[in-house]
C-alpha positions, -999 to +999 in steps of 0.1 A: -727+376+689-756+374+665-734+372+634-714+343+649-741+325+667-755+310+635-722+291+630-721+281+667-757+268+664-749+248+633-718+234+649-737+225+680-762+205+660-735+188+639-716+179+671-747+163+686-752+142+655-716+133+652-717+119+687-742+093+675-719+080+648-714+046+665-751+042+671-758+050+634-733+024+623-748-003+645-785+003+633-780+016+598-795-016+583-826-012+606-847+017+593-870+021+623-841+020+648-822+044+626-851+069+625-853+065+663-817+075+667-821+105+644-853+117+660-840+113+696-809+131+687-828+159+670-851+163+699-821+164+723-805+191+702-836+213+700-842+209+737-806+220+744-811+250+721-844+260+736-834+256+772-799+270+771-785+283+738-813+307+728-821+320+763-784+329+768-784+347+734-815+366+744-799+376+777-768+389+760-789+407+733-810+426+759-781+432+784-754+441+759-771+448+726-741+467+711-716+440+719-740+412+709-746+428+675-709+435+670-715+472+675-740+474+646-770+483+668-772+501+701-806+485+707-815+453+688-849+455+671-875+431+681-876+415+646-839+408+649-844+391+682-872+369+668-851+361+637-822+352+660-842+327+680-858+311+649-826+312+628-803+296+654-828+268+661-831+262+623-793+262+620-789+237+648-816+214+633-799+217+599-765+208+613-779+178+631-798+164+601-771+171+575-745+154+597-768+125+604-775+120+567-738+120+559-731+094+587-759+072+573-741+073+539-708+065+555-692+099+548-676+102+582-650+129+572-677+150+555-698+146+586-669+158+607-664+188+584-698+200+593-685+205+628-650+218+620-662+240+592-688+257+614-662+266+640-637+278+614-665+302+601-673+311+638-637+320+646-632+339+613-662+360+621-649+368+655-613+375+644-619+392+610-656+399+607-669+414+574-645+443+573-613+432+591-624+446+625-639+415+640-616+411+670-619+449+678-657+446+677-655+416+700-633+434+725-653+467+723-673+476+754-688+506+736-695+518+700-663+538+700-635+514+693-601+514+675-606+496+642-571+490+631-540+472+641-536+444+666-555+445+699-536+465+725-530+455+761-553+483+773-581+472+750-578+436+762-576+445+799-606+468+796-627+441+781-616+415+807-627+439+835-661+446+818-694+430+828-695+415+793-665+393+801-679+383+835-712+374+820-695+353+793-674+335+819-704+324+839-724+315+808-695+294+795-692+277+829-728+265+824-729+260+786-698+238+782-705+213+810-741+210+798-730+204+762-704+179+774-732+159+791-754+159+760-725+148+738-713+122+763-748+107+767-750+102+729-714+090+724-708+066+753-736+041+746-727+037+710-690+032+717-697+006+744-722-012+723-698-014+694-671-026+718-645-002+704-610-002+719-618+031+738-650+016+753-631+003+784-617+038+791-633+058+819-658+084+807-652+079+769-678+105+761-661+132+781-627+122+767-641+125+731-656+159+740-622+171+752-605+158+721-630+175+699-625+208+718-588+205+712-594+201+674-617+231+675-594+254+695-563+242+676-566+236+638-600+254+634-588+285+653-555+285+634-572+283+600-595+312+609-565+333+620-546+324+589-575+333+567-578+367+584-541+373+580-541+362+543-570+385+534-556+414+554-521+411+539-528+400+503-563+414+498-595+394+494-589+378+460-553+367+464-556+361+501-587+341+496-570+319+470-539+314+492-560+305+522-581+281+502-550+262+490-537+259+526-571+249+539-576+223+511-542+207+521-550+206+558-585+194+553-578+168+526-595+134+532-562+116+537-547+142+560-539+139+597-569+160+607-592+137+587-577+106+602-580+120+637-616+130+632-625+096+619-609+078+648-627+101+672-661+096+656-659+059+649-633+043+671-646+009+664-638+012+627-607+035+625-589+029+658-559+006+657-569-029+668-606-022+661-611-055+642-594-075+669-616-058+695-648-066+676-643-099+659-638-123+688-671-112+704-693-114+673-706-144+655-691-154+622-722-142+602-725-121+571-722-085+581-703-092+613-669-079+620-654-114+620-669-123+586-659-090+571-625-085+586-607-093+554-628-070+533-614-037+546-630-010+567-654+000+539-669-036+535-666-044+572-688-015+583-707-005+552-686+026+548-678+041+514-644+049+501-633+085+500-644+113+524 
């Protein structure tokens, strides 16, 4: 859907950059190599967008224009299609570069929030939309749809039997494995080069992708649903404030979600036993894990305190 694709594109770029966190940590003191990591990752992201993400969006826009526009247009104007292609590419590049910059500065949690926040916004758009009818617009197979109450069984079954659902199924069957390969190819070399505890595991990149998917489909989806319920029940001002309080608690830098995200992005730093896995294999030189083991994670890896 055009309204949600901007968040999906940003999250895709952020995820591709987050997968290079270990590579960034290893070369952060070497400016040419750091630029090489950034440029290679940006090129990979844009190639993925150009070869898969944007063509899929264009296919849906021309095949199911009403559904793709959340029932705003029956035929999507050419200028909107052009804006869609350019805008999603720009969002993916922005997500990639912003996340990379945060990783360079050692802000691992803020970098992770670029991914998680994008998917919270994506799910909120699909569940609530701009007028509380997001899920009904998603399940609608024609402009005439029921715009109140919870989705009914008939509404869900009708959508599942529609060509929209079938098309999305096959697109997802291509999109997710392709994205998993892209993420894995960026994640695995860095984890193994840093000799993180998870480096010895089989297919560490695919494992990390599965863990990230669990975070997205778990806490991110739950926060989006809670936001929709809060706004629907209490109204926009009060519901927005109530949701913001809950979100601030769950997304706090010292919370479980933050710790899990840090361990996933930088297992060589935040996983248990990381120092013991690194120190015996590195020389006792300034900047090495052995030399900095007693200085804490921030000094050991050049990471700043805080988010």
